[in-house]
Structure formats: structure tokens, C-alpha cells
C-alpha positions as CSV (number, residue, x, y, z in Angstrom):
1,X,-112.6,54.9,241.1
2,X,-114.2,58.0,240.0
3,X,-113.5,60.2,236.6
4,X,-114.2,64.1,236.1
5,X,-115.5,64.5,232.2
6,X,-115.5,67.0,230.4
7,X,-117.6,67.8,227.2
8,X,-115.8,67.6,223.4
9,X,-117.7,70.5,221.8
10,X,-120.5,72.5,223.7
11,X,-120.0,75.1,225.9
12,X,-120.3,74.3,229.3
13,X,-118.9,76.5,231.7
14,X,-118.4,74.6,234.9
15,X,-115.0,72.4,236.1
16,X,-116.8,69.1,234.5
17,X,-118.8,66.6,235.6
18,X,-118.1,63.3,238.2
19,X,-119.2,60.3,237.5
20,X,-118.5,56.5,239.0
21,X,-116.2,54.3,236.4
22,X,-118.3,50.6,236.3
23,X,-116.1,47.7,237.5
24,X,-116.0,46.2,234.0
25,X,-114.4,49.7,232.2
26,X,-112.1,49.9,235.5
27,X,-109.0,48.5,233.8
28,X,-109.6,50.0,230.6
29,X,-110.3,53.9,231.3
30,X,-107.8,55.8,230.8
31,X,-107.1,59.9,231.1
32,X,-108.0,61.9,227.5
33,X,-110.5,58.7,226.5
34,X,-113.4,59.4,224.9
35,X,-116.6,58.6,227.0
36,X,-120.3,58.4,226.5
37,X,-121.9,59.5,229.6
38,X,-125.8,59.8,231.1
39,X,-127.1,63.5,230.7
40,X,-130.4,63.7,231.8
41,X,-132.3,61.1,229.4
42,X,-130.2,61.4,226.8
43,X,-126.3,59.8,226.2
44,X,-123.3,61.8,225.3
45,X,-119.9,62.3,223.9
46,X,-117.5,63.9,226.9
47,X,-113.9,63.8,227.5
48,X,-112.1,62.4,230.4
49,X,-109.9,64.8,232.0
50,X,-108.9,63.3,235.7
51,X,-109.3,59.8,237.6
52,X,-109.4,59.8,241.4
53,X,-110.1,57.2,244.0
54,X,-112.4,59.6,245.3
55,X,-115.0,62.4,244.0
56,X,-113.4,65.8,244.2
57,X,-116.7,67.2,246.3
58,X,-118.3,66.2,248.8
59,X,-120.9,64.2,246.9
60,X,-124.1,62.0,247.9
61,X,-122.9,59.0,246.0
62,X,-125.8,57.3,245.8
63,X,-126.8,59.6,243.2
64,X,-123.7,59.7,241.1
65,X,-124.3,58.3,237.7
66,X,-122.0,55.5,236.1
67,X,-120.1,56.4,232.8
68,X,-122.0,53.8,229.9
69,X,-118.9,53.5,227.5
70,X,-115.5,54.4,226.5
71,X,-116.3,55.5,223.0
72,X,-112.9,55.7,221.7
73,X,-109.7,53.2,223.4
74,X,-107.7,55.4,221.9
75,X,-105.8,58.5,224.1
76,X,-106.6,61.7,221.9
77,X,-104.7,63.9,223.6
78,X,-100.5,62.2,224.5
79,X,-97.3,63.5,225.7
80,X,-96.8,67.0,226.0
81,X,-100.4,67.9,224.7
82,X,-102.2,66.8,228.2
83,X,-100.0,69.4,230.3
84,X,-100.1,72.3,227.1
85,X,-104.3,71.8,227.7
86,X,-104.0,72.3,231.0
87,X,-101.6,74.6,231.3
88,X,-103.9,76.3,228.6
89,X,-107.1,76.4,230.2
90,X,-104.9,77.9,233.7
91,X,-103.2,80.8,231.9
92,X,-105.6,81.7,229.8
93,X,-108.4,81.6,232.0
94,X,-110.8,79.7,230.1
95,X,-112.6,76.7,230.6
96,X,-110.6,73.2,229.7
97,X,-113.3,72.4,226.7
98,X,-112.4,76.1,224.7
99,X,-108.8,74.3,224.9
100,X,-109.2,71.3,224.1
101,X,-111.2,71.9,221.3
102,X,-107.9,74.3,219.5
103,X,-106.5,70.9,219.0
104,X,-108.9,69.4,216.5
105,X,-110.1,71.3,213.7
106,X,-114.0,71.3,213.5
107,X,-114.7,68.3,210.7
108,X,-112.2,66.0,212.8
109,X,-115.0,67.1,216.1
110,X,-117.7,66.1,214.4
111,X,-116.2,63.1,213.1
112,X,-115.6,62.0,216.3
113,X,-118.9,62.5,217.9
114,X,-120.9,60.6,214.9
115,X,-118.4,57.6,215.6
116,X,-117.2,58.2,211.3
117,X,-113.5,57.8,212.5
118,X,-111.6,56.3,214.9
119,X,-108.3,58.0,216.2
120,X,-104.9,56.0,215.7
121,X,-102.7,55.7,218.7
122,X,-99.7,58.5,217.8
123,X,-96.8,55.7,218.3
124,X,-98.4,54.3,215.1
125,X,-97.8,55.3,211.7
126,X,-99.3,54.3,208.7
127,X,-98.6,54.7,205.2
128,X,-101.9,57.5,203.3
129,X,-100.5,57.0,199.8
130,X,-97.7,56.1,197.4
131,X,-93.8,56.9,199.0
132,X,-95.3,57.5,202.1
133,X,-93.3,55.4,204.9
134,X,-94.5,54.3,208.6
135,X,-92.9,56.8,211.3
136,X,-89.7,55.9,212.1
137,X,-88.6,54.6,209.0
138,X,-86.7,57.2,206.5
139,X,-88.2,58.3,203.2
140,X,-85.0,59.0,201.1
141,X,-85.4,62.8,199.3
142,X,-83.3,64.8,196.4
143,X,-81.9,67.9,198.1
144,X,-81.0,70.2,195.0
145,X,-80.9,73.3,197.1
146,X,-77.2,74.7,196.1
147,X,-76.8,78.3,197.5
148,X,-73.2,78.7,198.9
149,X,-74.1,80.4,202.7
150,X,-72.3,83.0,203.9
151,X,-69.5,83.6,206.6
152,X,-71.8,85.2,208.1
153,X,-75.3,83.1,207.6
154,X,-72.7,80.1,208.2
155,X,-71.8,81.3,212.3
156,X,-75.3,82.1,212.6
157,X,-76.6,78.5,211.6
158,X,-73.8,76.7,213.7
159,X,-74.7,79.0,217.1
160,X,-78.4,78.3,216.5
161,X,-77.3,74.2,216.3
162,X,-75.1,74.4,218.8
163,X,-76.4,76.7,221.5
164,X,-77.7,74.9,225.0
165,X,-80.4,77.2,225.0
166,X,-83.5,75.8,223.2
167,X,-85.3,79.1,222.8
168,X,-83.3,81.6,219.8
169,X,-84.2,85.2,218.6
170,X,-82.7,85.4,214.9
171,X,-82.2,89.6,214.7
172,X,-82.3,89.3,211.0
173,X,-82.6,92.3,208.6
174,X,-84.8,91.9,205.2
175,X,-82.3,90.6,203.0
176,X,-80.2,89.4,204.8
177,X,-80.4,86.2,203.8
178,X,-82.5,84.7,207.1
179,X,-84.4,82.1,204.7
180,X,-81.4,80.2,203.6
181,X,-80.9,79.4,207.3
182,X,-84.6,77.9,207.6
183,X,-83.7,75.7,204.5
184,X,-80.8,74.5,206.0
185,X,-82.3,74.0,209.3
186,X,-85.1,72.6,207.9
187,X,-83.0,70.0,206.0
188,X,-81.0,69.4,208.9
189,X,-84.3,68.4,211.2
190,X,-85.4,65.9,207.8
191,X,-82.4,64.1,208.1
192,X,-82.9,63.2,211.7
193,X,-86.2,62.1,210.0
194,X,-88.0,64.8,212.4
195,X,-90.9,67.4,212.3
196,X,-90.8,70.7,211.5
197,X,-93.9,73.6,212.0
198,X,-93.2,76.8,209.9
199,X,-95.6,79.9,211.6
200,X,-95.8,82.6,209.0
201,X,-98.4,85.1,209.3
202,X,-101.5,84.7,207.0
203,X,-101.4,87.8,205.5
204,X,-98.3,86.0,203.9
205,X,-99.2,83.0,202.7
206,X,-99.0,82.8,199.5
207,X,-95.7,84.8,199.5
208,X,-92.1,84.1,198.1
209,X,-90.9,82.0,201.2
210,X,-93.7,79.7,201.6
211,X,-93.5,78.5,198.0
212,X,-89.7,78.4,198.4
213,X,-89.8,76.3,201.3
214,X,-92.2,74.0,199.0
215,X,-90.4,74.3,195.6
216,X,-86.9,72.8,198.0
217,X,-88.5,70.4,199.7
218,X,-91.6,69.0,197.7
219,X,-93.8,66.4,198.7
220,X,-92.2,66.5,202.4
221,X,-93.9,70.2,202.7
222,X,-97.8,70.8,203.7
223,X,-98.9,73.9,203.4
224,X,-102.4,74.7,205.0
225,X,-103.9,78.0,204.8
226,X,-107.8,79.5,205.2
227,X,-109.0,78.4,201.7
228,X,-108.7,74.6,202.4
229,X,-111.4,72.3,203.3
230,X,-112.3,71.3,206.9
231,X,-112.0,67.7,205.2
232,X,-108.4,68.1,204.1
233,X,-107.7,69.4,207.5
234,X,-108.7,66.5,209.2
235,X,-106.8,64.3,206.8
236,X,-103.6,66.4,207.1
237,X,-104.2,66.5,211.7
238,X,-104.6,62.8,210.8
239,X,-100.9,62.5,208.6
240,X,-99.2,65.1,211.4
241,X,-100.5,62.9,213.9
242,X,-98.5,59.7,211.9
243,X,-95.8,61.4,211.8
244,X,-96.0,61.1,208.2
245,X,-96.2,65.0,207.5
246,X,-92.3,65.9,208.2
247,X,-92.5,70.0,207.0
248,X,-95.9,72.1,207.7
249,X,-96.2,75.6,206.7
250,X,-99.2,77.3,208.4
251,X,-100.5,80.2,210.5
252,X,-101.2,80.0,214.0
253,X,-103.6,77.5,214.7
254,X,-100.9,75.2,213.3
255,X,-99.2,74.9,216.6
256,X,-102.0,72.9,218.1
257,X,-102.1,70.2,215.6
258,X,-100.9,66.2,216.6
259,X,-97.0,66.8,216.1
260,X,-95.3,63.2,217.6
261,X,-91.8,64.1,216.5
262,X,-91.3,68.0,216.8
263,X,-87.4,69.0,216.4
264,X,-87.9,72.3,215.3
265,X,-90.7,75.3,215.7
266,X,-89.7,78.5,213.2
267,X,-91.9,81.7,213.9
268,X,-91.4,84.0,210.6
269,X,-92.2,87.8,211.6
270,X,-92.4,87.2,214.7
271,X,-93.5,90.7,215.9
272,X,-96.5,90.2,213.8
273,X,-99.8,90.8,215.3
274,X,-101.6,88.3,214.0
275,X,-100.0,86.0,216.1
276,X,-102.5,86.8,218.9
277,X,-105.7,85.0,218.8
278,X,-108.6,87.6,219.3
279,X,-111.0,85.6,220.1
280,X,-112.1,82.5,222.5
281,X,-109.8,81.4,223.8
282,X,-107.7,84.3,223.1
283,X,-103.8,83.0,223.0
284,X,-100.5,84.1,222.4
285,X,-98.7,81.8,219.7
286,X,-95.3,82.5,220.9
287,X,-96.2,81.8,224.6
288,X,-97.8,78.9,223.7
289,X,-94.8,78.0,221.4
290,X,-92.4,78.3,224.2
291,X,-94.6,76.2,226.5
292,X,-94.7,73.7,224.1
293,X,-90.7,73.7,224.0
294,X,-90.2,73.6,227.7
295,X,-92.8,70.5,227.3
296,X,-91.1,68.9,224.6
297,X,-87.5,70.5,224.2
298,X,-87.3,71.2,220.3
299,X,-85.5,73.8,219.0
300,X,-87.6,77.4,219.2
301,X,-86.3,80.0,216.5
302,X,-88.2,84.0,216.7
303,X,-86.9,85.3,213.8
304,X,-87.6,88.7,212.9
305,X,-86.3,92.2,211.2
306,X,-87.7,94.6,213.8
307,X,-88.0,91.7,217.4
308,X,-91.0,93.2,219.2
309,X,-90.0,94.4,223.1
310,X,-90.8,91.6,225.0
311,X,-88.8,89.0,223.2
312,X,-85.6,91.5,223.6
313,X,-86.6,92.2,226.9
314,X,-86.4,88.2,226.7
315,X,-83.1,87.7,225.6
316,X,-82.0,90.9,227.9
317,X,-83.3,88.1,231.2
318,X,-81.1,85.4,229.4
319,X,-84.2,83.2,228.4
320,X,-83.6,83.5,224.7
321,X,-80.2,83.4,223.0
322,X,-80.0,85.9,220.1
323,X,-78.5,85.5,216.9
324,X,-77.6,88.4,214.6
325,X,-78.0,88.5,210.6
326,X,-77.5,91.8,209.6
327,X,-75.6,92.2,206.8
328,X,-77.4,92.0,203.1
329,X,-76.9,88.7,201.3
330,X,-74.7,88.8,198.2
């Protein structure tokens, strides 16, 4: 058996290297495990990106080295994220290791490389503190938000909840009450004990919208931004991976965190240019969210008072369902 491997954190501009899997590891080896391999006189940590019965290319098999060990037996990319990582590498013409690194905060990568942390299987929930519960066990919460929706808001909410199209463009003017729609959708998701990802542009992370979501849902909300420490990012990554974190509010990079019960993605001000990464690997958050929706089958809400031309075109092409909220609330 042979594996194709790629670096976990360093620059590598090829398609990967081929190694033999020794007999004593054949039964345990899996794609997306972290393994140790010999590179010249060093032992390095790389990632298994493919397994096959024969080498992908023509090699002198006597010169193919064997992997040393499985560094971490857990599959650290699972479910839709495996296909998503491959899609990003292909669609945005970037090396697979660049795609992989999008899914991990730097602090977490460093701790894995230094063997200071063991990744938690996504199917296993763990308690992270008082009041937190294991995955699959619903936590009771108090919902004291008493705002009454207008007839137009109720119609929009009902259309979002009942449409078969998983990609929805919410065209809502400023002051029309989009925030109340968000709150109702998040509550619907939390009642199912599922996860919500709420993306907003970096520039407005401290505005009233994020504060209101936090005020309504209290300790179920994780608000992350560029000011939090790397250690906190790692902690939140683990809580999201265990499905203990139910509502995540952040900028575009949060799209790559390990949601295992994701039911709803809301992208506010979807026309904003900050959703496009201008550093390698470059990507468009909207496109990545669409791909996640296709792979994961969650609901995607793109909201704006001035929708992008691209989003309007996708509505015309019937790729999106559009719902309009065009009257001022109260």
C-alpha cells in the first residue's frame, strides 16, 4: 500500500510525495491522518492526502521510503471538509497544503506539530466548562426576546424556512428589520441544537448587530475577531469541533472552522469586498459557503440592502431564491 503525502505547515510547491505503508500500519492508515515520514536525514510531520495500491507515478520501488509512524490516529479533516479542501485547491489553483492550512489556526498547527495536543474526533463531544454539555444533549436556554415581527417579516421568515432552495438571497433595505429575521432563524437552529455561523465584515464586528446577537443568546454565542489571542482561537476551534459552540460570529476565516452540526450560514452585507481574501490562498467566502451548502446541505442566507451583481445574476439564473424585505420596520 502507498500513500501520497503533503506538508502540514511548510511551503511545498509540488503535488506531494509517495511513501510505502509498512505492513504493521496498513490496517490503521487513513486519509487525512497526520504521519511521520523520513525526509533526507530528518523525520517530519506530513498529512496523508491519498491512499492507493500502487504508486501514482512510475518509480523505482526499491527507492521508495516507508512512513515511520502515525502521529495522530484521528482524521483531522472529516466529512464535507475533505471534499472542500480538495475543491479549494483545484478551484483556486493552489497547492493542497495551502488549502489544508486554511482549516487550522496557526497556534493549533504549532501545537499539533509539537505533539502538545491530540485532535478530538468530531463524533465525540467533550465538556469545556460549567454548563456545557456533550454533543447530542440539548442545553436549555432562556429566550427573552419579545419583539413582534411585522406581517412582511413573518412572510419572509416563513419563505426562508419552507423553500426547498438552500441558497437564499435576502434583499432587505436598511432599517427593514433583517436583524429580527436573523434572530428568529438562529433561535430555530438552536432549538434543533444545531450550529449557526454568522459572518459579518471585519469593520463592523463591534457594531450593534454582533452585540445584539450576544445579548439575545448570551453564552451560546462566540464572537471572534482579530483581537483575540491565538490560544483563544485554538480553544474555540476545539469547542466548535465538539459542537459545544452553537453560534459563531466572525469574519470570513470562520467559514473554515470544524462545524459538525452546521444548519445555518448567514452572511450579512454579502456585497462587502472584505469577504474576498487578497492573500494566498485567495478565495471568495461566498463561493466557499455555496460549496459547503452543496456538500453539507445546510441553509445559506446571503443578506444585503445592495446585493452584488453576481448574486442578483444567480437569482435570475434560479441558483438563488430571493426574498424581499423592502419596508421600514415600524
